[in-house]
C-alpha positions as a Markdown table, in Angstrom:
| # | Residue | x | y | z |
|---|---|---|---|---|
| 1 | Unk | 125.4 | 103.4 | 96.5 |
| 2 | Unk | 123.1 | 103.4 | 93.5 |
| 3 | Unk | 119.7 | 104.9 | 94.2 |
| 4 | Unk | 116.6 | 102.8 | 93.3 |
| 5 | Unk | 114.7 | 104.0 | 90.2 |
| 6 | Unk | 111.2 | 105.4 | 90.6 |
| 7 | Unk | 109.1 | 106.3 | 87.5 |
| 8 | Unk | 106.6 | 109.1 | 88.1 |
| 9 | Unk | 103.8 | 109.2 | 85.5 |
| 10 | Unk | 102.0 | 112.5 | 86.1 |
| 11 | Unk | 100.8 | 115.4 | 83.9 |
| 12 | Unk | 100.2 | 117.9 | 86.6 |
| 13 | Unk | 103.4 | 120.1 | 86.9 |
| 14 | Unk | 102.7 | 121.1 | 90.5 |
| 15 | Unk | 102.4 | 117.5 | 91.7 |
| 16 | Unk | 105.5 | 116.5 | 89.8 |
| 17 | Unk | 107.5 | 119.4 | 91.3 |
| 18 | Unk | 106.3 | 118.4 | 94.9 |
| 19 | Unk | 107.3 | 114.8 | 94.4 |
| 20 | Unk | 110.7 | 115.8 | 92.9 |
| 21 | Unk | 111.4 | 118.0 | 95.8 |
| 22 | Unk | 110.4 | 115.3 | 98.4 |
| 23 | Unk | 111.9 | 112.2 | 96.7 |
| 24 | Unk | 115.0 | 113.1 | 94.7 |
| 25 | Unk | 117.3 | 112.5 | 97.7 |
| 26 | Unk | 116.2 | 108.8 | 98.0 |
| 27 | Unk | 115.4 | 107.8 | 94.4 |
| 28 | Unk | 116.6 | 108.2 | 90.9 |
| 29 | Unk | 113.5 | 109.9 | 89.4 |
| 30 | Unk | 112.3 | 109.1 | 85.9 |
| 31 | Unk | 109.5 | 111.5 | 84.8 |
| 32 | Unk | 106.8 | 111.0 | 82.2 |
| 33 | Unk | 103.7 | 113.1 | 81.3 |
| 34 | Unk | 101.9 | 110.6 | 79.1 |
| 35 | Unk | 101.5 | 106.8 | 78.4 |
| 36 | Unk | 103.9 | 106.5 | 75.5 |
| 37 | Unk | 106.8 | 108.3 | 77.2 |
| 38 | Unk | 106.2 | 106.2 | 80.3 |
| 39 | Unk | 106.3 | 102.9 | 78.4 |
| 40 | Unk | 109.5 | 104.0 | 76.6 |
| 41 | Unk | 111.2 | 105.0 | 79.8 |
| 42 | Unk | 110.2 | 101.8 | 81.6 |
| 43 | Unk | 111.6 | 99.6 | 78.8 |
| 44 | Unk | 114.9 | 101.5 | 78.9 |
| 45 | Unk | 115.4 | 101.9 | 82.6 |
| 46 | Unk | 113.3 | 99.0 | 84.1 |
| 47 | Unk | 112.4 | 100.8 | 87.5 |
| 48 | Unk | 111.0 | 98.6 | 90.2 |
| 49 | Unk | 108.3 | 101.0 | 91.3 |
| 50 | Unk | 106.0 | 103.4 | 89.3 |
| 51 | Unk | 103.5 | 106.0 | 90.5 |
| 52 | Unk | 100.7 | 106.4 | 88.0 |
| 53 | Unk | 98.1 | 109.1 | 87.6 |
| 54 | Unk | 95.1 | 107.6 | 85.8 |
| 55 | Unk | 94.1 | 110.9 | 84.2 |
| 56 | Unk | 96.7 | 111.2 | 81.4 |
| 57 | Unk | 96.7 | 113.2 | 78.1 |
| 58 | Unk | 95.1 | 113.2 | 75.5 |
| 59 | Unk | 92.2 | 112.5 | 77.9 |
| 60 | Unk | 93.2 | 114.0 | 81.2 |
| 61 | Unk | 89.7 | 114.1 | 82.6 |
| 62 | Unk | 89.1 | 110.4 | 81.9 |
| 63 | Unk | 90.9 | 107.2 | 83.1 |
| 64 | Unk | 91.0 | 105.4 | 79.8 |
| 65 | Unk | 94.7 | 106.3 | 79.1 |
| 66 | Unk | 95.8 | 105.6 | 82.7 |
| 67 | Unk | 94.3 | 102.0 | 82.5 |
| 68 | Unk | 96.0 | 101.4 | 79.2 |
| 69 | Unk | 99.3 | 102.5 | 80.7 |
| 70 | Unk | 98.7 | 100.2 | 83.7 |
| 71 | Unk | 98.1 | 97.2 | 81.6 |
| 72 | Unk | 101.0 | 97.9 | 79.2 |
| 73 | Unk | 103.4 | 98.3 | 82.2 |
| 74 | Unk | 102.2 | 95.1 | 83.9 |
| 75 | Unk | 102.6 | 93.2 | 80.6 |
| 76 | Unk | 106.3 | 94.0 | 80.6 |
| 77 | Unk | 106.7 | 91.4 | 83.4 |
| 78 | Unk | 109.4 | 91.6 | 86.1 |
| 79 | Unk | 108.7 | 92.7 | 89.6 |
| 80 | Unk | 107.1 | 96.1 | 88.9 |
| 81 | Unk | 104.9 | 97.6 | 91.7 |
| 82 | Unk | 102.5 | 100.3 | 90.4 |
| 83 | Unk | 101.0 | 102.8 | 92.9 |
| 84 | Unk | 98.0 | 104.7 | 91.6 |
| 85 | Unk | 97.8 | 108.4 | 92.4 |
| 86 | Unk | 94.1 | 109.4 | 92.4 |
| 87 | Unk | 91.6 | 112.0 | 93.7 |
| 88 | Unk | 89.3 | 111.3 | 96.6 |
| 89 | Unk | 86.3 | 111.1 | 94.3 |
| 90 | Unk | 88.0 | 108.5 | 92.0 |
| 91 | Unk | 88.6 | 105.8 | 94.6 |
| 92 | Unk | 86.4 | 103.3 | 92.7 |
| 93 | Unk | 88.8 | 103.7 | 89.7 |
| 94 | Unk | 91.7 | 103.1 | 92.0 |
| 95 | Unk | 90.2 | 100.0 | 93.5 |
| 96 | Unk | 89.5 | 98.7 | 90.0 |
| 97 | Unk | 93.2 | 99.3 | 89.2 |
| 98 | Unk | 94.1 | 97.2 | 92.3 |
| 99 | Unk | 92.0 | 94.4 | 90.9 |
| 100 | Unk | 93.8 | 94.6 | 87.6 |
| 101 | Unk | 97.3 | 94.3 | 89.2 |
| 102 | Unk | 98.3 | 97.6 | 90.7 |
| 103 | Unk | 100.1 | 97.3 | 94.0 |
| 104 | Unk | 98.4 | 100.1 | 96.0 |
| 105 | Unk | 96.8 | 103.5 | 95.6 |
| 106 | Unk | 97.3 | 106.9 | 97.2 |
| 107 | Unk | 94.8 | 109.8 | 97.3 |
| 108 | Unk | 95.5 | 113.5 | 96.5 |
| 109 | Unk | 96.4 | 115.8 | 98.0 |
| 110 | Unk | 99.7 | 113.9 | 98.6 |
| 111 | Unk | 100.9 | 113.5 | 102.1 |
| 112 | Unk | 104.7 | 113.1 | 101.6 |
| 113 | Unk | 105.5 | 111.1 | 104.7 |
| 114 | Unk | 102.7 | 108.6 | 104.0 |
| 115 | Unk | 103.8 | 108.3 | 100.3 |
| 116 | Unk | 107.4 | 107.7 | 101.4 |
| 117 | Unk | 106.2 | 104.8 | 103.6 |
| 118 | Unk | 104.2 | 103.3 | 100.8 |
| 119 | Unk | 107.1 | 103.6 | 98.3 |
| 120 | Unk | 109.5 | 102.1 | 100.8 |
| 121 | Unk | 107.2 | 99.1 | 101.2 |
| 122 | Unk | 106.7 | 98.7 | 97.5 |
| 123 | Unk | 110.5 | 98.6 | 96.8 |
| 124 | Unk | 111.0 | 96.1 | 99.7 |
| 125 | Unk | 108.3 | 93.7 | 98.3 |
| 126 | Unk | 109.7 | 94.0 | 94.8 |
| 127 | Unk | 113.2 | 93.2 | 96.1 |
| 128 | Unk | 112.0 | 90.2 | 98.0 |
| 129 | Unk | 110.3 | 88.8 | 94.9 |
| 130 | Unk | 113.4 | 89.4 | 92.9 |
| 131 | Unk | 115.6 | 87.6 | 95.5 |
| 132 | Unk | 113.1 | 84.7 | 95.5 |
| 133 | Unk | 113.3 | 84.3 | 91.8 |
| 134 | Unk | 117.1 | 84.5 | 91.8 |
| 135 | Unk | 117.2 | 81.9 | 94.7 |
| 136 | Unk | 114.9 | 79.6 | 92.7 |
| 137 | Unk | 117.2 | 79.8 | 89.7 |
| 138 | Unk | 120.3 | 79.2 | 91.9 |
| 139 | Unk | 118.7 | 76.2 | 93.6 |
| 140 | Unk | 117.1 | 74.8 | 90.4 |
| 141 | Unk | 119.9 | 72.2 | 90.0 |
| 142 | Unk | 120.2 | 71.3 | 93.7 |
| 143 | Unk | 118.5 | 68.4 | 95.2 |
| 144 | Unk | 116.6 | 70.0 | 98.1 |
| 145 | Unk | 113.2 | 68.5 | 97.1 |
| 146 | Unk | 111.5 | 71.9 | 96.8 |
| 147 | Unk | 112.9 | 73.4 | 100.1 |
| 148 | Unk | 113.4 | 77.1 | 100.0 |
| 149 | Unk | 115.0 | 79.5 | 102.5 |
| 150 | Unk | 117.4 | 82.4 | 102.6 |
| 151 | Unk | 117.3 | 82.7 | 106.5 |
| 152 | Unk | 120.6 | 81.8 | 108.3 |
| 153 | Unk | 118.8 | 78.9 | 110.1 |
| 154 | Unk | 117.8 | 77.3 | 106.8 |
| 155 | Unk | 121.2 | 77.9 | 105.2 |
| 156 | Unk | 122.6 | 76.0 | 108.2 |
| 157 | Unk | 120.1 | 73.2 | 107.5 |
| 158 | Unk | 121.1 | 73.0 | 103.9 |
| 159 | Unk | 124.8 | 73.0 | 104.9 |
| 160 | Unk | 124.2 | 70.1 | 107.3 |
| 161 | Unk | 122.4 | 68.1 | 104.6 |
| 162 | Unk | 125.3 | 68.5 | 102.2 |
| 163 | Unk | 127.7 | 67.3 | 105.0 |
| 164 | Unk | 125.8 | 64.3 | 106.2 |
| 165 | Unk | 124.5 | 63.1 | 102.8 |
| 166 | Unk | 127.9 | 61.7 | 101.8 |
| 167 | Unk | 128.2 | 59.7 | 105.0 |
| 168 | Unk | 126.4 | 56.6 | 106.3 |
| 169 | Unk | 125.7 | 57.8 | 109.9 |
| 170 | Unk | 122.1 | 57.8 | 111.2 |
| 171 | Unk | 120.6 | 61.3 | 111.4 |
| 172 | Unk | 117.9 | 62.5 | 113.8 |
| 173 | Unk | 115.7 | 65.4 | 112.4 |
| 174 | Unk | 114.0 | 67.4 | 115.1 |
| 175 | Unk | 111.3 | 70.1 | 114.5 |
| 176 | Unk | 107.7 | 71.1 | 115.1 |
| 177 | Unk | 105.0 | 69.4 | 113.1 |
| 178 | Unk | 104.8 | 70.8 | 109.5 |
| 179 | Unk | 108.4 | 72.1 | 109.3 |
| 180 | Unk | 109.4 | 69.8 | 106.5 |
| 181 | Unk | 111.3 | 66.9 | 108.3 |
| 182 | Unk | 110.4 | 64.4 | 105.5 |
| 183 | Unk | 111.8 | 66.8 | 102.9 |
| 184 | Unk | 115.1 | 67.0 | 104.8 |
| 185 | Unk | 115.3 | 63.2 | 104.9 |
| 186 | Unk | 114.5 | 62.9 | 101.2 |
| 187 | Unk | 117.1 | 65.6 | 100.4 |
| 188 | Unk | 119.8 | 63.6 | 102.4 |
| 189 | Unk | 118.9 | 60.4 | 100.5 |
| 190 | Unk | 118.8 | 62.2 | 97.1 |
| 191 | Unk | 122.3 | 63.6 | 97.7 |
| 192 | Unk | 123.7 | 60.3 | 98.9 |
| 193 | Unk | 125.3 | 57.4 | 97.1 |
| 194 | Unk | 122.1 | 55.5 | 97.8 |
| 195 | Unk | 120.0 | 57.8 | 95.7 |
| 196 | Unk | 119.3 | 55.1 | 93.0 |
| 197 | Unk | 117.8 | 52.8 | 95.6 |
| 198 | Unk | 114.5 | 53.0 | 97.5 |
| 199 | Unk | 113.6 | 55.8 | 99.9 |
| 200 | Unk | 111.1 | 54.2 | 102.2 |
| 201 | Unk | 108.9 | 56.2 | 104.6 |
| 202 | Unk | 106.9 | 55.0 | 107.6 |
| 203 | Unk | 105.1 | 57.2 | 110.1 |
| 204 | Unk | 105.3 | 55.5 | 113.5 |
| 205 | Unk | 102.4 | 57.4 | 114.9 |
| 206 | Unk | 100.0 | 56.6 | 112.1 |
| 207 | Unk | 100.0 | 52.8 | 112.5 |
| 208 | Unk | 98.6 | 51.0 | 115.5 |
| 209 | Unk | 101.3 | 49.5 | 117.8 |
| 210 | Unk | 99.9 | 45.9 | 117.2 |
| 211 | Unk | 100.6 | 46.3 | 113.4 |
| 212 | Unk | 103.7 | 48.4 | 113.5 |
| 213 | Unk | 106.1 | 45.6 | 114.2 |
| 214 | Unk | 104.8 | 43.7 | 111.2 |
| 215 | Unk | 105.0 | 46.8 | 109.0 |
| 216 | Unk | 108.7 | 47.4 | 110.0 |
| 217 | Unk | 110.1 | 43.9 | 110.1 |
| 218 | Unk | 107.6 | 41.8 | 108.1 |
| 219 | Unk | 106.2 | 38.4 | 109.0 |
| 220 | Unk | 106.3 | 34.8 | 107.9 |
| 221 | Unk | 103.3 | 32.8 | 106.7 |
| 222 | Unk | 101.3 | 31.6 | 109.7 |
| 223 | Unk | 103.0 | 33.9 | 112.2 |
| 224 | Unk | 99.6 | 35.1 | 113.5 |
| 225 | Unk | 96.0 | 35.0 | 112.5 |
| 226 | Unk | 95.5 | 36.5 | 109.1 |
| 227 | Unk | 99.2 | 36.0 | 108.1 |
| 228 | Unk | 98.4 | 34.0 | 105.0 |
| 229 | Unk | 101.5 | 34.8 | 103.1 |
| 230 | Unk | 105.1 | 35.8 | 103.8 |
| 231 | Unk | 105.5 | 39.6 | 103.8 |
| 232 | Unk | 108.5 | 41.8 | 103.8 |
| 233 | Unk | 108.6 | 44.8 | 106.1 |
| 234 | Unk | 109.9 | 48.3 | 105.5 |
| 235 | Unk | 113.4 | 47.5 | 106.4 |
| 236 | Unk | 113.7 | 44.9 | 103.7 |
| 237 | Unk | 111.9 | 47.3 | 101.2 |
| 238 | Unk | 114.7 | 49.8 | 101.9 |
| 239 | Unk | 117.4 | 47.4 | 100.9 |
| 240 | Unk | 120.4 | 49.3 | 99.5 |
| 241 | Unk | 118.5 | 52.6 | 100.2 |
| 242 | Unk | 117.2 | 54.7 | 103.1 |
| 243 | Unk | 114.5 | 54.0 | 105.7 |
| 244 | Unk | 112.9 | 57.2 | 107.2 |
| 245 | Unk | 111.2 | 56.6 | 110.5 |
| 246 | Unk | 108.9 | 59.6 | 111.2 |
| 247 | Unk | 107.7 | 60.3 | 114.7 |
| 248 | Unk | 110.2 | 57.9 | 116.2 |
| 249 | Unk | 109.1 | 58.9 | 119.7 |
| 250 | Unk | 106.0 | 56.9 | 119.3 |
| 251 | Unk | 107.8 | 53.5 | 119.1 |
| 252 | Unk | 107.1 | 51.2 | 122.0 |
| 253 | Unk | 110.1 | 50.2 | 124.2 |
| 254 | Unk | 109.9 | 46.6 | 122.7 |
| 255 | Unk | 110.3 | 48.0 | 119.2 |
| 256 | Unk | 113.0 | 50.3 | 120.3 |
| 257 | Unk | 115.0 | 47.3 | 121.3 |
| 258 | Unk | 114.6 | 45.7 | 117.9 |
| 259 | Unk | 115.5 | 48.9 | 116.1 |
| 260 | Unk | 118.6 | 49.2 | 118.3 |
| 261 | Unk | 119.7 | 45.7 | 117.4 |
| 262 | Unk | 119.4 | 46.6 | 113.7 |
| 263 | Unk | 121.5 | 49.7 | 114.1 |
| 264 | Unk | 124.2 | 47.6 | 115.9 |
| 265 | Unk | 124.1 | 44.5 | 113.7 |
| 266 | Unk | 122.3 | 45.4 | 110.4 |
| 267 | Unk | 120.1 | 42.4 | 110.8 |
| 268 | Unk | 116.4 | 41.8 | 111.4 |
| 269 | Unk | 114.1 | 38.8 | 112.0 |
| 270 | Unk | 110.6 | 38.7 | 110.6 |
| 271 | Unk | 107.7 | 38.0 | 113.0 |
| 272 | Unk | 107.4 | 34.2 | 113.3 |
| 273 | Unk | 110.8 | 33.7 | 111.6 |
| 274 | Unk | 114.1 | 32.4 | 113.0 |
| 275 | Unk | 116.4 | 33.5 | 110.2 |
| 276 | Unk | 118.5 | 36.5 | 110.6 |
| 277 | Unk | 118.3 | 38.7 | 107.5 |
| 278 | Unk | 121.1 | 41.1 | 106.6 |
| 279 | Unk | 119.7 | 44.5 | 105.5 |
| 280 | Unk | 121.9 | 47.2 | 104.0 |
| 281 | Unk | 119.7 | 50.3 | 104.8 |
| 282 | Unk | 120.5 | 53.7 | 106.2 |
| 283 | Unk | 118.2 | 54.9 | 109.0 |
| 284 | Unk | 117.0 | 58.5 | 109.2 |
| 285 | Unk | 114.6 | 59.4 | 112.0 |
| 286 | Unk | 112.5 | 62.4 | 112.9 |
| 287 | Unk | 110.5 | 63.6 | 115.9 |
| 288 | Unk | 108.4 | 66.6 | 116.9 |
| 289 | Unk | 108.6 | 65.5 | 120.5 |
| 290 | Unk | 111.2 | 66.4 | 123.1 |
| 291 | Unk | 113.1 | 63.1 | 123.1 |
| 292 | Unk | 115.3 | 64.2 | 126.0 |
| 293 | Unk | 112.2 | 64.6 | 128.2 |
| 294 | Unk | 111.1 | 61.1 | 127.0 |
| 295 | Unk | 114.5 | 59.8 | 128.1 |
| 296 | Unk | 114.0 | 61.2 | 131.7 |
| 297 | Unk | 110.5 | 59.7 | 131.8 |
| 298 | Unk | 111.8 | 56.3 | 130.7 |
| 299 | Unk | 109.8 | 56.3 | 127.5 |
| 300 | Unk | 112.8 | 56.3 | 125.2 |
| 301 | Unk | 116.0 | 54.3 | 125.4 |
| 302 | Unk | 119.1 | 56.3 | 126.0 |
| 303 | Unk | 121.3 | 54.0 | 124.0 |
| 304 | Unk | 118.9 | 54.2 | 121.0 |
| 305 | Unk | 118.8 | 58.0 | 121.3 |
| 306 | Unk | 122.5 | 58.3 | 120.9 |
| 307 | Unk | 122.6 | 55.7 | 118.1 |
| 308 | Unk | 120.0 | 57.5 | 116.1 |
| 309 | Unk | 121.3 | 61.0 | 116.8 |
| 310 | Unk | 124.9 | 60.7 | 115.8 |
| 311 | Unk | 124.0 | 63.9 | 113.9 |
| 312 | Unk | 121.0 | 65.9 | 114.8 |
| 313 | Unk | 119.5 | 68.5 | 112.4 |
| 314 | Unk | 117.2 | 71.0 | 114.1 |
| 315 | Unk | 114.5 | 72.4 | 111.7 |
| 316 | Unk | 113.4 | 75.9 | 112.9 |
| 317 | Unk | 109.7 | 76.8 | 113.1 |
| 318 | Unk | 108.5 | 79.0 | 110.3 |
| 319 | Unk | 107.9 | 82.0 | 112.6 |
| 320 | Unk | 111.7 | 82.0 | 113.4 |
| 321 | Unk | 112.8 | 81.9 | 109.8 |
| 322 | Unk | 113.5 | 85.6 | 109.2 |
| 323 | Unk | 112.8 | 86.6 | 105.6 |
| 324 | Unk | 111.5 | 83.1 | 104.5 |
| 325 | Unk | 107.8 | 83.5 | 105.2 |
| 326 | Unk | 107.0 | 85.9 | 102.4 |
| 327 | Unk | 109.4 | 84.1 | 100.1 |
| 328 | Unk | 107.7 | 80.8 | 100.6 |
| 329 | Unk | 104.2 | 82.4 | 100.4 |
| 330 | Unk | 105.1 | 83.9 | 97.0 |
| 331 | Unk | 106.5 | 80.7 | 95.6 |
| 332 | Unk | 103.4 | 78.8 | 96.7 |
| 333 | Unk | 101.1 | 81.4 | 95.3 |
| 334 | Unk | 102.8 | 81.2 | 91.9 |
| 335 | Unk | 102.7 | 77.4 | 92.0 |
| 336 | Unk | 99.0 | 77.1 | 92.9 |
| 337 | Unk | 97.9 | 79.9 | 90.6 |
| 338 | Unk | 99.7 | 78.1 | 87.7 |
| 339 | Unk | 98.2 | 74.8 | 88.6 |
| 340 | Unk | 94.7 | 76.3 | 88.8 |
| 341 | Unk | 95.0 | 78.4 | 85.7 |
| 342 | Unk | 94.4 | 81.7 | 87.6 |
| 343 | Unk | 95.9 | 85.0 | 86.8 |
| 344 | Unk | 97.0 | 86.1 | 90.2 |
| 345 | Unk | 100.0 | 88.4 | 90.4 |
| 346 | Unk | 100.6 | 88.7 | 94.2 |
| 347 | Unk | 99.3 | 89.8 | 97.6 |
| 348 | Unk | 97.6 | 93.0 | 98.7 |
| 349 | Unk | 99.6 | 95.1 | 101.3 |
| 350 | Unk | 97.1 | 94.0 | 104.0 |
| 351 | Unk | 97.6 | 90.3 | 103.1 |
| 352 | Unk | 101.4 | 90.7 | 103.2 |
| 353 | Unk | 101.2 | 92.3 | 106.7 |
| 354 | Unk | 99.0 | 89.4 | 107.9 |
| 355 | Unk | 101.3 | 86.8 | 106.5 |
| 356 | Unk | 104.4 | 88.4 | 108.2 |
| 357 | Unk | 102.7 | 88.9 | 111.6 |
| 358 | Unk | 100.9 | 85.6 | 111.9 |
| 359 | Unk | 102.6 | 83.0 | 114.1 |
| 360 | Unk | 102.1 | 80.0 | 111.8 |
| 361 | Unk | 101.6 | 77.3 | 114.5 |
| 362 | Unk | 101.2 | 74.7 | 111.7 |
| 363 | Unk | 104.3 | 75.9 | 110.0 |
| 364 | Unk | 104.8 | 75.3 | 106.2 |
| 365 | Unk | 102.0 | 72.8 | 106.1 |
| 366 | Unk | 99.6 | 75.4 | 107.3 |
| 367 | Unk | 101.1 | 78.1 | 105.0 |
| 368 | Unk | 100.5 | 75.7 | 102.0 |
| 369 | Unk | 96.9 | 75.1 | 103.0 |
| 370 | Unk | 96.2 | 78.8 | 103.4 |
| 371 | Unk | 97.7 | 79.8 | 100.1 |
| 372 | Unk | 96.0 | 77.0 | 98.2 |
| 373 | Unk | 92.6 | 78.1 | 99.6 |
| 374 | Unk | 93.3 | 81.7 | 98.9 |
| 375 | Unk | 94.1 | 81.0 | 95.3 |
| 376 | Unk | 90.8 | 79.2 | 94.9 |
| 377 | Unk | 88.8 | 82.0 | 96.7 |
| 378 | Unk | 90.6 | 85.0 | 95.2 |
| 379 | Unk | 88.4 | 87.1 | 92.8 |
| 380 | Unk | 90.9 | 89.7 | 91.7 |
| 381 | Unk | 94.6 | 89.6 | 90.6 |
| 382 | Unk | 95.7 | 90.1 | 94.2 |
| 383 | Unk | 95.2 | 87.7 | 97.1 |
| 384 | Unk | 93.6 | 89.5 | 100.0 |
| 385 | Unk | 93.7 | 89.0 | 103.8 |
| 386 | Unk | 90.1 | 87.8 | 103.7 |
| 387 | Unk | 91.1 | 85.2 | 101.0 |
| 388 | Unk | 93.8 | 83.9 | 103.4 |
| 389 | Unk | 91.4 | 83.9 | 106.4 |
| 390 | Unk | 94.2 | 85.3 | 108.6 |
| 391 | Unk | 93.4 | 87.6 | 111.5 |
| 392 | Unk | 95.8 | 89.9 | 113.2 |
| 393 | Unk | 97.4 | 88.1 | 116.2 |
| 394 | Unk | 96.2 | 91.0 | 118.4 |
| 395 | Unk | 92.6 | 91.2 | 117.0 |
| 396 | Unk | 91.1 | 89.0 | 119.7 |
| 397 | Unk | 92.6 | 91.1 | 122.5 |
| 398 | Unk | 91.3 | 94.4 | 121.2 |
| 399 | Unk | 89.0 | 96.4 | 123.4 |
| 400 | Unk | 90.4 | 94.5 | 126.5 |
| 401 | Unk | 92.4 | 95.9 | 129.3 |
| 402 | Unk | 96.0 | 94.9 | 129.8 |
| 403 | Unk | 95.2 | 92.4 | 132.7 |
| 404 | Unk | 92.3 | 90.8 | 130.8 |
| 405 | Unk | 94.4 | 90.5 | 127.6 |
| 406 | Unk | 97.3 | 89.0 | 129.5 |
| 407 | Unk | 95.0 | 86.4 | 131.2 |
| 408 | Unk | 93.4 | 85.6 | 127.8 |
| 409 | Unk | 96.8 | 85.1 | 126.2 |
| 410 | Unk | 97.9 | 82.8 | 129.1 |
| 411 | Unk | 94.7 | 80.8 | 128.9 |
| 412 | Unk | 95.3 | 80.3 | 125.1 |
| 413 | Unk | 98.9 | 79.1 | 125.7 |
| 414 | Unk | 98.0 | 76.7 | 128.4 |
| 415 | Unk | 95.0 | 75.2 | 126.5 |
| 416 | Unk | 97.2 | 74.8 | 123.4 |
| 417 | Unk | 100.0 | 73.1 | 125.3 |
| 418 | Unk | 97.5 | 70.7 | 127.1 |
| 419 | Unk | 95.8 | 69.9 | 123.8 |
| 420 | Unk | 99.1 | 69.2 | 122.1 |
| 421 | Unk | 100.2 | 66.9 | 124.9 |
| 422 | Unk | 96.8 | 65.2 | 125.3 |
| 423 | Unk | 96.3 | 66.6 | 128.9 |
| 424 | Unk | 99.7 | 65.7 | 130.2 |
| 425 | Unk | 100.6 | 68.3 | 132.9 |
| 426 | Unk | 104.3 | 67.3 | 132.9 |
| 427 | Unk | 104.7 | 67.8 | 129.2 |
| 428 | Unk | 102.6 | 70.9 | 129.0 |
| 429 | Unk | 104.5 | 72.5 | 131.9 |
| 430 | Unk | 107.9 | 71.6 | 130.3 |
| 431 | Unk | 106.8 | 73.3 | 127.0 |
| 432 | Unk | 105.6 | 76.4 | 128.8 |
| 433 | Unk | 108.8 | 76.6 | 130.8 |
| 434 | Unk | 107.1 | 76.5 | 134.2 |
| 435 | Unk | 106.8 | 74.0 | 137.1 |
| 436 | Unk | 103.9 | 71.6 | 137.5 |
| 437 | Unk | 102.6 | 73.4 | 140.7 |
| 438 | Unk | 102.7 | 76.7 | 138.8 |
| 439 | Unk | 100.7 | 75.3 | 135.9 |
| 440 | Unk | 98.1 | 73.9 | 138.3 |
| 441 | Unk | 97.8 | 77.3 | 140.0 |
| 442 | Unk | 97.3 | 79.0 | 136.6 |
| 443 | Unk | 94.8 | 76.5 | 135.5 |
| 444 | Unk | 92.7 | 77.0 | 138.6 |
| 445 | Unk | 93.0 | 80.8 | 138.4 |
| 446 | Unk | 92.1 | 81.0 | 134.7 |
| 447 | Unk | 89.4 | 78.3 | 134.7 |
| 448 | Unk | 91.3 | 75.8 | 132.4 |
| 449 | Unk | 90.2 | 72.2 | 132.5 |
| 450 | Unk | 92.8 | 69.4 | 132.0 |
| 451 | Unk | 90.6 | 67.8 | 129.3 |
């Protein structure tokens, strides 16, 4: 197997010898003692990672030549990661280099095991960025409406889209809020024979129940107070195309009956009308609710559930998409930096760690929000953990004993579940995987109020 290339730019023979001895087994080493040699080697060999001493000849006691080398190397583009090797008294110079685009810095005297760890991380990040760019190029001609993912779960989603897009069956898309259910629906439509016809979206939870029937099915003039003209609903607007019903679990039982009738007969009636209108529209639906639980509670019709879910596509939460989080974060960073005209080259190591360890309860929508804010707030060429406003998931439990930390975690989980389900004990207990009596006991023990 070919070794990854590492360029060492160092004019101190003793340090060069130490690094050769420690790193030659893992890397193909390229050695340079000055800026010009380093640039020439880089252009010929294109290594992914460079270690750079700022004090280079002809001015080894200054940092002028080192910064020139840093800027020239970064200007070559690609996915280069430059690690500054500096003395303890020169930390300010190293921090300035980070601001100008260096990946990290390391202080002399060199601790080999720590250096190996930093190098390994740098090569890993460079490889991730390279794979992201290759994937972007590979998907550039595919109609996935900006969806990106190399995880097995997302590859399965993409495969399902390709299979169902060429059919006419209804599809139910299930996933947490912010996972991209509308993007999946749009991708199915764009890859279908209906792509030249309308793609109509309606969020069933965003419209009051009293208005939702009119929005979906339309109304005749004089059907109710304020109905001054005839108005087509979303079904008719989607004629020949696709109707996407988001948050389908919010439909009342009465509207579920009307939707079921359409799926069976492909006809609708406007409110106040007696004429049956034939509509050729494919229905795609989505929910972040557990519809099977709604079935048991009598809040969702079983016959409608099986009509809608001829094929069900499960969208995984971001925290379960191994390898995708940093990929998506990098893509979003480049997009927002370009839109804002800011020269931002990537994330600091601390920011990368925070991104990869955070649980992302708001999924991709939250990630987009955090990255957009970070690009606006960033002052250097690297986005920091502070720019992202991300804390370590364990930070709030520090300086607590195991019992206190466990109770704090349980309290957070219960409060989040109750908030999500608007105080419903049944739904919260189901999500937490415990019985209603157990949830009541824990609430009393931990001092959690239902409201």
